[in-house]
C-alpha positions in Angstrom: 0.1 0.1 -0.2 1.2 3.1 -0.9 2.7 5.4 1.7 -0.3 8.4 1.2 -3.1 5.4 1.3 -1.8 3.8 4.2 -2.1 6.8 6.5 -5.3 7.4 4.7 -6.7 3.9 5.8 -5.4 4.6 9.3 -7.2 8.0 9.6 -10.4 6.4 8.8 -10.5 4.0 11.8 -8.9 6.6 14.4 -10.8 9.8 14.0 -13.9 10.8 12.8 -15.0 12.8 9.9 -15.8 16.6 10.8 -17.7 18.1 7.8 -17.8 22.1 7.1 -20.3 23.2 5.6 -19.6 26.3 3.5 -22.7 29.4 2.7 -22.6 32.8 2.2 -26.4 32.4 3.2 -27.9 31.1 6.2 -31.6 32.0 6.4 -32.4 30.9 9.6 -35.7 32.9 10.5 -36.9 32.6 14.4 -35.1 30.3 16.6 -37.1 30.0 19.8 -40.4 27.7 19.2 -37.7 25.8 16.4 -35.6 25.5 19.8 -38.1 24.1 22.0 -39.7 21.6 19.6 -36.2 20.5 18.9 -36.0 19.9 23.2 -39.2 19.4 23.6 -39.4 21.9 25.8 -42.8 23.3 24.1 -45.2 22.6 26.9 -42.7 23.1 29.6 -42.3 26.7 28.2 -45.7 27.4 27.7 -46.4 26.8 31.2 -43.8 28.5 32.6 -44.7 32.0 30.3 -48.1 31.4 31.5 -47.6 31.2 35.6 -45.5 34.4 34.4 -48.8 36.2 32.9 -47.5 36.7 29.5 -48.8 34.9 26.5 -46.0 32.9 24.5 -47.6 33.6 21.2 -46.6 37.3 21.7 -42.9 36.4 23.0 -42.5 34.7 19.7 -43.8 37.6 17.7 -41.0 39.9 19.2 -38.2 37.8 18.1 -36.6 39.4 14.5 -35.9 37.5 11.3 -32.2 36.0 11.1 -33.0 36.9 7.2 -28.9 36.2 6.3 -30.4 35.5 3.0 -32.2 35.8 0.0 -34.1 32.3 -0.6 -33.8 29.1 -1.6 -30.0 28.6 -0.8 -29.7 29.9 2.5 -33.3 28.2 3.5 -31.9 24.9 2.0 -28.9 25.9 3.7 -30.4 26.0 7.2 -32.8 23.1 7.0 -29.3 21.1 6.0 -27.9 22.6 9.4 -31.2 20.9 11.6 -30.9 17.6 9.6 -26.9 17.2 10.0 -27.7 18.0 13.6 -31.3 15.2 13.9 -29.0 13.0 12.2 -25.6 12.8 14.6 -23.1 14.2 12.1 -19.9 16.3 13.1 -21.5 19.4 11.1 -20.6 23.0 11.7 -22.6 25.3 9.6 -19.9 28.6 8.5 -21.1 32.0 7.4 -20.9 35.5 7.7 -22.8 37.7 10.5 -24.7 40.3 8.0 -25.1 43.2 10.2 -28.5 43.5 7.7 -29.9 40.7 6.5 -32.2 40.6 3.3 -34.0 44.3 3.6 -37.5 44.1 4.7 -40.2 45.4 1.8 -42.4 47.8 2.1 -45.2 47.8 -1.0 -46.2 52.2 -1.2 -48.4 52.8 -4.6 -47.8 49.7 -5.8 -44.3 50.0 -5.8 -41.7 47.7 -4.1 -39.4 50.1 -1.6 -36.7 48.9 0.1 -35.8 49.6 3.7 -32.5 47.6 6.1 -33.0 44.9 8.3 -30.9 46.4 11.4 -32.2 42.7 12.5 -29.7 42.9 15.5 -30.3 46.4 16.8 -32.0 45.1 20.1 -28.9 42.1 20.2 -29.2 38.4 19.7 -29.9 36.2 22.4 -28.6 33.3 20.3 -25.2 34.2 19.6 -22.3 34.0 22.0 -19.0 35.7 20.8 -15.7 33.8 20.8 -13.2 36.8 20.1 -10.3 34.2 21.8 -10.9 32.2 17.8 -10.9 35.7 16.0 -8.5 35.4 12.8 -6.5 37.7 10.7 -8.3 37.7 6.7 -5.4 38.9 3.9 -5.9 41.5 1.5 -4.2 43.3 -1.6 -0.5 43.4 -1.3 2.2 41.2 -3.4 3.9 37.7 -3.9 7.6 37.7 -3.5 9.2 34.1 -4.7 12.0 33.4 -2.8 14.5 30.3 -2.5 12.9 29.0 1.0 9.2 29.5 -0.8 6.2 32.1 -1.4 5.0 34.9 0.4 2.1 37.4 0.4 3.4 40.7 2.0 2.2 44.1 2.6 -1.2 42.6 2.6 -3.8 44.7 4.3 -6.1 43.2 7.8 -9.2 42.7 8.3 -10.3 40.8 11.6 -12.8 38.2 12.0 -14.3 37.6 14.9 -16.7 34.3 15.4 -19.9 34.4 16.6 -21.5 31.0 17.4 -25.2 30.1 17.1 -26.2 26.4 18.6 -28.6 24.0 16.1 -30.2 21.6 18.6 -31.2 18.3 16.5 -34.4 16.9 16.8 -34.5 15.2 20.6 -31.5 13.4 20.2 -29.9 15.4 22.9 -27.0 16.4 20.0 -25.8 20.1 19.1 -24.0 21.5 16.2 -22.3 24.9 15.7 -23.2 27.3 13.3 -20.5 29.6 13.4 -20.4 33.3 11.5 -17.8 35.8 11.0 -17.6 39.5 11.5 -15.5 41.9 10.2 -13.2 43.8 12.7 -10.7 46.7 11.9 -7.3 46.0 13.6 -6.7 48.2 16.5 -3.7 49.8 15.6 -4.7 51.9 12.9 -2.8 55.0 11.6 -2.6 57.2 13.9 1.0 58.7 12.7 0.1 62.4 12.7 -2.0 63.0 16.0 -4.5 65.7 14.2 -8.1 65.5 14.3 -8.2 65.2 10.6 -6.1 62.3 11.0 -7.9 60.7 14.0 -11.6 61.4 12.3 -9.9 59.6 9.0 -8.4 57.0 10.4 -11.8 55.9 12.3 -13.4 56.3 9.2 -10.9 54.0 7.1 -11.8 51.6 10.2 -15.4 51.9 9.7 -14.5 51.2 6.0 -13.1 48.3 6.5 -15.9 46.0 8.5 -18.2 46.9 5.7 -17.3 43.6 4.8 -20.1 42.1 7.5 -22.3 45.3 6.9 -24.5 43.9 4.2 -26.0 40.7 2.8 -26.0 41.3 -1.3 -29.6 41.2 -1.8 -29.4 39.8 -5.6 -30.5 36.0 -6.6 -30.0 34.0 -9.0 -28.1 36.9 -11.0 -24.3 37.3 -10.4 -23.5 41.1 -9.9 -19.2 41.3 -9.8 -18.7 43.8 -7.3 -15.1 44.3 -5.3 -17.3 44.1 -1.7 -19.1 41.1 -2.6 -15.3 39.4 -3.5 -14.3 40.6 -0.1 -17.1 39.0 2.1 -16.3 35.3 -0.1 -12.5 35.1 0.5 -13.3 36.8 3.9 -15.7 33.8 4.7 -13.3 31.0 3.1 -10.0 33.0 4.8 -11.6 32.7 8.2 -12.9 29.3 7.8 -9.8 27.2 7.1 -8.0 28.8 9.7 -10.5 27.7 12.0 -10.8 23.9 10.3 -6.7 24.0 10.2 -6.4 24.9 14.1 -9.3 22.6 15.2 -7.2 19.8 12.8 -3.7 20.2 14.5 -5.7 20.2 18.1 -6.5 16.6 17.6 -4.7 13.9 17.7 -3.5 13.3 13.8 -2.6 17.1 13.6 0.6 17.0 15.2 2.8 19.7 13.7 5.5 17.6 14.7 5.6 15.8 11.2 4.0 17.6 8.9 3.6 14.9 5.8 1.6 12.2 7.7 -0.4 14.6 9.7 -2.1 16.4 6.7 -2.2 13.1 4.8 -4.9 12.7 7.5 -7.0 16.0 6.5 -8.8 13.4 4.3 -11.0 13.8 7.5 -12.1 16.9 7.0 -15.1 17.2 4.3 -15.9 21.1 3.3 -19.0 21.3 1.1 -18.9 24.5 -1.2 -22.8 25.8 -0.9 -22.5 27.3 -5.1 -19.8 28.9 -6.3 -19.1 31.8 -3.7 -17.2 30.2 -1.2 -14.8 28.7 -4.6 -12.2 30.6 -3.7 -11.5 27.6 -0.9 -9.9 25.5 -3.4 -6.9 28.4 -3.9 -6.7 29.3 -0.4 -6.2 26.0 1.0 -3.4 25.3 -1.7 -2.4 28.9 -0.6 -2.0 26.9 3.1 -0.5 23.7 2.6 2.0 25.1 0.1 3.3 28.4 1.2 2.6 27.6 5.2 2.7 23.6 5.7 5.4 23.4 2.8 3.4 20.8 1.2 4.3 20.0 -2.7 2.2 21.0 -5.6 0.7 17.5 -5.8 0.6 16.4 -2.1 -1.7 19.8 -1.8 -3.3 19.8 -5.0 -4.3 15.7 -3.9 -5.7 16.8 -0.4 -7.6 19.6 -1.5 -9.7 17.6 -4.5 -10.7 15.4 -1.5 -11.5 17.9 0.7 -13.6 19.9 -1.2 -17.2 19.1 -3.0 -19.3 21.3 -4.8 -23.1 21.8 -4.9 -24.6 23.8 -7.9 -27.4 25.6 -7.7 -28.4 27.0 -10.8 -28.1 26.6 -14.6 -29.3 30.0 -15.5 -26.3 32.1 -17.2 -27.0 35.8 -15.6 -26.4 33.8 -12.3 -22.9 32.5 -12.5 -19.9 33.7 -11.2 -17.2 35.4 -13.3 -15.0 37.0 -11.5 -12.8 39.6 -13.5 -9.1 38.6 -13.1 -8.3 42.3 -13.5 -10.2 42.6 -9.5 -8.6 39.5 -8.8 -4.7 40.1 -9.5 -5.5 43.8 -7.0 -7.5 41.9 -4.3 -6.5 38.6 -4.3 -3.1 38.4 -5.8 -1.9 34.8 -4.7 -4.6 33.4 -5.5 -4.6 34.9 -9.0 -1.6 32.8 -9.7 -2.7 30.0 -7.9 -5.4 29.7 -10.1 -3.4 30.1 -13.0 -1.2 27.2 -12.3 -4.4 25.0 -11.8 -5.5 25.6 -15.2 -2.7 25.3 -17.0 -2.5 21.7 -15.3 -6.2 21.0 -16.3 -5.3 22.5 -19.7 -2.4 20.7 -20.1 -4.8 17.0 -18.8 -7.4 18.1 -21.3 -4.9 18.3 -24.3 -3.5 14.9 -23.8 -7.3 13.8 -24.0 -7.9 15.4 -26.4 -5.4 16.1 -29.1 -5.9 19.2 -31.1 -9.0 20.4 -30.0 -8.7 24.0 -29.4 -12.5 24.5 -28.4 -12.9 22.5 -25.8 -9.8 23.5 -24.3 -11.1 27.2 -24.5 -15.0 26.0 -23.5 -13.5 23.8 -20.7 -10.8 26.9 -19.0 -11.3 28.3 -16.4 -9.8 31.2 -17.1 -12.2 33.0 -20.0 -10.3 35.2 -22.3 -12.6 35.8 -24.9 -13.3 40.2 -24.0 -12.2 41.1 -20.3 -10.3 37.9 -19.1 -12.5 36.6 -16.2 -12.6 33.5 -13.5 -15.0 30.9 -14.3 -15.7 29.7 -10.7 -17.8 27.0 -11.6 -15.2 25.5 -14.3 -12.8 26.0 -10.5 -15.1 24.1 -8.4 -15.6 21.4 -10.8 -11.8 21.0 -11.1 -11.2 21.2 -7.8 -13.4 18.9 -6.0 -14.4 15.0 -5.9 -17.2 15.6 -6.2 -19.7 17.9 -8.2 -23.9 17.6 -7.1 -26.9 18.7 -9.0 -30.6 19.4 -6.2 -32.3 17.7 -8.2 -32.8 14.7 -11.4 -33.3 16.6 -13.6 -31.2 20.1 -12.6 -28.4 16.8 -12.3 -29.1 15.1 -15.8 -29.1 18.9 -17.4 -25.9 20.0 -16.0 -24.2 16.8 -17.6 -26.0 17.0 -20.8 -25.5 21.0 -21.3 -24.2 23.2 -18.9 -20.8 21.3 -17.6 -21.2 18.4 -20.5 -17.4 18.4 -21.4 -16.5 18.2 -18.1 -18.5 15.7 -17.2 -17.3 13.5 -20.6 -14.0 13.7 -18.7 -14.7 12.9 -14.7 -18.1 11.5 -15.2 -17.5 9.8 -11.9 -17.7 13.1 -10.0 -20.8 14.5 -11.1 -24.0 13.2 -8.6 -27.5 14.1 -7.9 -28.9 15.2 -4.1 -32.3 16.2 -4.5 -33.0 19.0 -2.1 -34.9 18.4 1.1 -36.5 20.1 4.3 -36.6 19.7 7.5 -40.5 17.9 8.6 -39.5 20.1 12.2 -40.0 23.9 11.3 -42.0 22.6 8.2 -44.8 20.4 9.5 -44.5 20.1 13.5 -43.2 23.7 14.7 -45.5 25.5 11.6 -48.7 23.4 11.5 -49.3 21.6 14.6 -52.9 20.3 13.8 -51.8 18.7 10.7 -48.5 16.7 12.3 -51.1 15.7 15.1 -53.6 14.3 12.7 -50.4 12.5 11.4 -49.3 10.8 14.6 -52.7 9.9 15.8 -52.5 7.8 12.4 -48.8 6.8 12.6 -47.6 7.8 15.4 -44.7 10.3 15.7 -41.7 8.4 14.4 -42.5 9.6 11.3 -40.8 13.1 12.4 -37.4 11.4 12.6 -38.2 9.4 9.0 -40.7 11.2 6.6 -40.5 7.7 4.6 -43.3 6.3 6.5 -45.4 9.1 5.7 -46.2 6.2 2.9 -48.6 4.4 5.4 -51.0 7.5 5.4 -52.2 5.7 2.1 -54.5 3.4 3.6 -56.3 6.6 4.8 -56.9 8.0 1.3 -60.8 6.9 1.6 -61.0 6.8 5.7 -64.1 9.7 6.4 -62.5 10.5 9.8 -59.0 11.8 8.3 -60.3 13.6 5.6 -62.9 15.1 7.7 -60.0 15.7 10.2 -57.4 17.3 7.4 -60.0 19.5 6.1 -60.7 20.7 9.5 -56.8 22.0 10.3 -56.5 23.0 6.7 -60.0 25.6 7.9 -58.2 26.7 10.6 -55.2 27.5 9.7 -56.8 29.2 6.3 -59.4 31.1 9.1 -56.4 32.2 11.5 -54.0 33.4 8.3 -57.7 35.2 7.0 -57.4 37.4 10.4 -53.8 38.1 10.1 -54.1 39.1 6.3 -57.4 41.5 7.0 -55.6 43.2 9.3 -51.9 43.7 7.5 -54.1 43.9 4.2 -57.1 45.7 5.1 -59.2 43.9 2.5 -61.6 41.6 3.5 -61.1 37.6 2.5 -63.7 34.6 2.4 -62.1 31.5 4.2 -64.1 29.3 2.6 -62.2 30.2 -0.9 -60.1 28.6 -2.8 -56.5 29.7 -1.3 -54.4 30.3 -4.6 -50.8 30.9 -3.3 -47.7 31.6 -5.4 -44.7 32.5 -2.8 -41.3 33.0 -3.8 -38.7 35.8 -5.9 -40.1 37.7 -8.1 -38.1 36.6 -11.4 -38.8 36.4 -14.7 -38.4 32.5 -15.1 -40.3 31.9 -12.6 -43.9 33.8 -14.0 -45.7 35.5 -11.7 -46.6 36.9 -15.1 -47.9 33.7 -16.2 -50.2 34.1 -13.0 -51.4 37.6 -13.7 -52.8 36.6 -17.2 -54.6 33.8 -15.2 -56.1 36.3 -12.7 -56.9 38.6 -15.7 -59.1 36.1 -17.5 -60.5 34.9 -14.3 -61.3 37.9 -13.9 -63.2 38.5 -17.1 -65.1 35.2 -16.9 -66.5 36.7 -13.7 -67.3 39.6 -14.9 -69.0 38.3 -18.4 -70.9 35.2 -16.6 -71.2 37.1 -13.0 -74.7 34.7 -12.4 -72.5 31.5 -13.0 -71.8 29.6 -9.7 -67.8 30.4 -9.5 -65.6 28.8 -6.9 -63.8 31.6 -5.0 -60.7 32.2 -5.0 -58.5 34.3 -3.3 -54.5 35.0 -5.4 -51.6 35.7 -3.0 -48.7 36.3 -4.8 -45.5 37.1 -2.6 -41.5 37.8 -3.0 -38.8 40.4 -3.3 -37.3 41.7 -6.3 -33.8 42.4 -6.0 -33.4 46.0 -5.7 -31.7 46.9 -8.9 -33.9 44.5 -11.2 -36.5 47.3 -12.6 -38.6 44.2 -14.4 -38.9 42.4 -11.4 -40.4 45.6 -9.7 -42.7 46.0 -12.6 -44.0 42.6 -12.0 -45.2 43.7 -8.4 -45.7 47.2 -9.5 -48.5 45.1 -12.3 -49.5 42.5 -9.7 -50.7 45.5 -7.0 -52.9 47.5 -9.9 -54.8 44.1 -11.0 -55.9 43.9 -7.0 -56.8 47.2 -7.2 -59.1 46.9 -9.9 -60.3 43.1 -9.1 -60.9 44.0 -5.2 -62.9 46.6 -5.8 -64.6 45.3 -8.5 -68.2 44.9 -6.9 -69.6 42.4 -9.6 -66.9 40.4 -8.8 -67.3 40.3 -4.9 -65.7 37.8 -2.7 -65.1 35.7 -5.7 -62.4 36.5 -6.1 -59.1 38.5 -4.8 -55.8 39.2 -5.2 -53.5 39.8 -2.5 -49.7 41.1 -2.8 -48.2 39.7 0.2 -45.9 42.4 1.8 -42.4 41.9 3.3 -42.5 37.7 2.7 -39.7 36.1 4.5 -39.8 33.0 6.8 -42.1 33.7 9.6 -44.6 35.0 7.1 -44.2 31.3 5.1 -44.6 29.6 8.5 -48.1 30.8 8.1 -49.5 31.5 4.6 -48.5 27.5 3.8 -50.4 25.9 6.4 -53.7 27.4 4.8 -52.8 27.4 0.5 -54.9 25.1 -1.3 -53.2 25.8 -4.1 -49.0 25.6 -5.0 -48.3 27.7 -7.9 -44.6 26.0 -9.1 -45.0 27.4 -12.6 -41.4 28.4 -13.5 -40.5 27.9 -17.3 -39.2 23.9 -17.8 -35.3 23.6 -17.5 -35.0 26.9 -14.9 -35.3 26.5 -11.5 -32.9 24.1 -10.3 -34.9 22.4 -7.7 -37.2 24.5 -5.6 -37.9 23.6 -1.6 -40.9 25.7 -1.2 -42.9 23.2 -3.8 -42.2 21.3 -1.0 -43.1 22.6 1.6 -47.0 22.9 0.3 -47.0 19.2 -0.9 -46.1 18.6 2.8 -48.6 21.2 4.2 -52.0 19.6 2.1 -51.3 22.4 -0.5 -51.9 20.9 -4.1 -49.8 21.7 -6.6 -50.1 23.2 -10.1 -46.7 23.2 -12.3 -44.6 22.2 -14.6 -42.5 19.2 -15.0 -39.3 21.8 -14.1 -36.6 21.1 -11.0 -38.0 19.4 -7.9 -41.7 18.7 -9.2 -41.2 16.2 -11.7 -39.9 13.7 -8.5 -42.7 15.3 -6.5 -45.5 13.7 -9.4 -43.5 10.3 -9.3 -43.6 10.1 -5.1 -47.1 11.1 -5.5 -48.3 10.2 -8.6 -48.9 13.0 -11.6 -52.9 12.2 -11.9 -52.6 14.2 -7.8 -50.7 17.0 -9.1 -52.4 19.5 -11.5 -49.0 19.2 -14.6 -48.9 21.6 -17.3 -47.0 23.0 -19.8 -44.1 22.4 -21.6 -41.5 19.9 -21.0 -37.5 20.5 -21.1 -37.2 19.1 -24.4 -40.2 20.9 -25.8 -38.4 24.1 -24.3 -35.2 23.2 -25.9 -37.3 22.6 -29.4 -39.3 25.3 -29.0 -35.8 27.3 -28.7 -34.1 25.8 -31.7 -37.7 26.4 -34.2 -38.5 29.5 -33.0 -41.8 31.1 -31.5 -44.6 32.8 -33.1 -46.1 35.0 -30.1 -48.7 36.7 -32.7 -50.0 33.0 -33.2 -51.2 32.9 -29.8 -52.3 36.7 -29.6 -54.6 35.7 -32.7 -55.8 32.6 -31.5 -56.9 32.8 -28.1 -59.7 35.3 -27.7 -58.8 35.5 -23.7 -55.6 35.8 -24.1 -56.0 38.5 -26.4 -58.5 40.4 -24.4 -55.7 39.9 -21.2 -52.9 41.4 -23.0 -55.3 44.5 -25.1 -56.5 45.4 -21.4 -52.9 45.6 -19.9 -51.2 47.8 -23.0 -54.5 49.8 -23.3 -54.5 51.3 -19.6 -57.2 49.3 -17.9 -55.2 48.6 -15.3 -53.1 51.8 -15.0 -56.5 54.6 -16.1 -54.2 57.5 -15.3 -50.9 56.2 -17.3 -51.7 54.1 -19.7 -48.5 52.8 -21.3 -47.1 51.6 -17.7 -46.9 48.0 -19.2 -45.8 48.7 -22.2 -42.1 46.9 -21.4 -44.5 43.7 -19.2 -46.7 43.5 -22.5 -43.4 42.5 -24.4 -42.7 39.9 -21.6 -46.5 38.7 -22.1 -46.5 37.6 -25.5 -43.7 35.2 -24.7 -46.2 33.7 -22.5 -48.3 31.0 -23.4 -51.3 30.7 -21.2 -52.8 27.1 -19.6 -56.1 26.7 -18.7 -56.5 24.6 -15.9 -60.0 23.9 -14.7 -59.7 21.7 -11.7 -62.3 19.4 -9.3 -63.0 19.9 -6.0 -64.8 16.5 -5.4 -61.2 14.5 -4.8 -59.1 17.4 -3.5 -58.5 16.0 0.5 -57.8 12.4 -1.0 -55.2 13.8 -3.5 -53.5 15.6 -0.7 -53.4 12.4 1.2 -51.9 11.2 -1.8 -49.0 14.3 -1.6 -48.6 13.8 2.3 -48.1 10.2 1.5 -45.7 10.9 -1.2 -43.1 13.6 0.7 -40.9 10.8 2.3 -38.7 11.7 -0.2 -38.5 15.5 0.5 -37.4 15.5 3.8 -33.9 17.1 4.3 -33.0 14.5 6.8 -32.5 12.2 3.7 -30.7 14.2 1.7 -27.8 15.5 4.1 -28.0 11.1 4.5 -26.9 10.7 0.6 -24.6 13.5 1.0 -23.0 12.4 4.3 -22.7 8.7 2.6 -22.1 9.2 -1.3 -19.9 12.4 -0.5 -18.7 12.9 3.0 -17.7 9.5 3.4 -19.5 9.7 7.0 -22.6 7.6 8.6 -25.6 9.0 9.7 -27.7 8.0 12.8 -30.5 8.3 15.0 -28.7 7.1 18.1 -30.1 9.4 20.9 -26.7 10.5 23.3 -27.4 10.7 26.7 -28.4 14.0 28.6 -25.8 15.1 31.0 -28.1 14.7 33.7 -29.2 11.8 32.8 -28.7 8.6 35.2 -25.4 6.8 34.3 
C-alpha cells in the first residue's frame, strides 16, 4: 500500500470525520419555537410563560427573523444544519454575520420600497461571541518568490470575529454549531499625525474595513461583480479554513511535528461548497498547504480535491460567477497565481486527452479569454472538487447533458444528484401542529425523524374521519391566516375560498406574469357570466425583487394594479381577490403555507434547479399546479402525476421551441381570452392614469402562452393525502444522509445520546 494511502486508511479508523458546510447565506428565520420543538420543551415553556402572566405567541412575535439569505439557497442551508444535527453528524455551518440581512419590503403605491433590516438592533440572544478564535484575513499586497518559498506580503489585514449559534438536533441531545464571522478592523489603525483630521479619517477607515460583514447582497440568481462581494467571499473562506486547520491540528492526527503524514489525514475533513460563492476555498487551501505548511503542489492538490465538494444551484447564465482577472490581481494576487497554475495543469490534462481540440480547451478553461479576462468559478469548483452535484434529478441531468457536459465527459464519476429536501421539524411540526397531530394519531410520531413513514397514510385515502380531520385543520389554518391578512392588508378575505398561493422571489423565469394572465382571465370570465356558480378564489402572490431588477419591480406593480381593480369591483365581490403579500420571509411562510390550498410552481421547464417551497406546500396539504421543472418532476413521481395539476412544456419541448422559434402573435390571435387580457394591460385598463405604464411588461407577456386549468374539487382531500404520503423523499434528512454516505464518507445515526443530567 502506498505511504499516503496507508495513512489515509489509518485515519479512517482513528479519527471522526468532520464536515464543514460553507455558505454565504443561512436564512434561519426565528429560533425560539424551533428550539423548543427540537428540545421537547414546548409544553414546559408554555406553562412557565403562562404562570408569569405572559403570552407565548406574543413573545415569539417579538423575535426578529435572522434573514441572512435571499431565498432558497439560504433556507436550504438552514434546513441542512437542522438535519445534520438530527442525524448525529459532526458538522459545522460557516458563513457571515451580516449586520443587515435581506431588506424589509414595503409596497408604496404599488411599488416596492426597500428598508434596511436592522435585525441586530436589540441584540441576538442565540449567539455567543468567541473573540479567542479571532482570525486575521489578508487582502491586496504583492507576492514574493524566494528560495525558501512564496510569501504574500504588504497586505491589508481585517480581523474575523466568530459568533457561535447552537443548532440542536431533534430530541437526540446533540447540538451542533453555526459559526458566523464578523469583520473587525485591527486596533493599530494609523495615527502617525495625531491631529483631529487624521484621527477622524482613521476612524472612518476603520468603519470602511468593517463593511465586509455589513450587508447581505440582495441578488438572487443574478451575479453582480462588485469588489465588496469578492471580499465577502474570500473573508468567510479565509477565516473558516484557518479555523478548520486549527481544529484539525488540535486533534491527535493534527500534530505539527511530522508535517507530511499529519496533513494526509486531512481527508477526515469534508468541505461542502454551497454554490460557487465559497469557491475561493480551493486556491486558499492550496495556498495554506504550500506556502504555510510547505507541502508540494501534488500533495496539496490531492488533499484539496479530496476535501472539497461542490453543489451547483443554477444553470441560468446570468447567475454564474465570473470574476474579472484584474480585480483578482489587485485583491488576491497569490490566489490568481494559484488559479492560473490550476488551470495550466487542468488544460494540459485535457489537451492530452483531446489532442488538437482547441475549442474544447477554450470551453473548459477556468480562465475565460474572450473579451475581458474572467475566472469562471463554476469551472474552478469542478476542477478542484472530488464531487459535483445538482439539486434535483432533472437539474443534475441538465448539468451533465449541457452546461458542464465537457467536464462530465472527462470525469463522469464526479457527478451526482442530491435532490433537495426540507426539515419536517420547522415545516410541519412547528408551523402546522394540527396536521402533525392528525398524522401522529394515525401512524405514530416516528415519522418526524423518518419522513418515509408517511407512505403509511395511503391506507387512509378513503377514510372519512381522516379526510374530515385534515379538512378541519386546513380550514382552521385558513381562518387564522385570513384574520392576519385582514389586519395587514385591510382586505376582507373569504376563508371558504380557495387559497391559491404563489410565493417566491420575483423573477421572469419564475413566471409571476403567467399567473397575472390567469388572474385577469378569471376576472373577465366572472364579469362575463356573473350569475354562474364560480368557485371563490383568493390569489396571493408574494416575494421580493432585487433592488436593481427593474422588470421584477414592474411585475410587483402590475400585480398590485390588478388587485386594485379586482378587489374593488362589486360585480366580482368575494369570488375573486388578489393579495400581494408584503415582505415575504420565513416567518410569513410559516403562516401562509399551512393555509394554502393550491401551490403555484410554474417556472419554465429547465430553469428552476429544484425548489423547496414546492415541498413545503406539498407536506402541508396544498396541491401543486406546476410545470415539469426542478423537484416538481420527482414530486409527481412520488405522489402520482394524477395527484398534481401538471401543465406546460417539458424541457425537451422548450429546447425544440427555442431552436424552431416562437411566434407570439399566433397565440395572441388564436386565443380570444389571451388577446383580451393583453389588450387590457397594454390599453391601460389596470393603469388608467398612465396607460403606457406596462408596455414593457406586455412585450414579455407575449412570450407566455396561457394554459387553462379546470380543477375538480370532489377528490381534493384524497389527492392531498396522496401528496402528503409522497413527501417522504423530500425530507432534508434523506438529502443529508445521501451527502454523508456518498460524498463525505460518514454514517448518519438516529441514536440519542445521554443527556448530561441522565443517570449513568
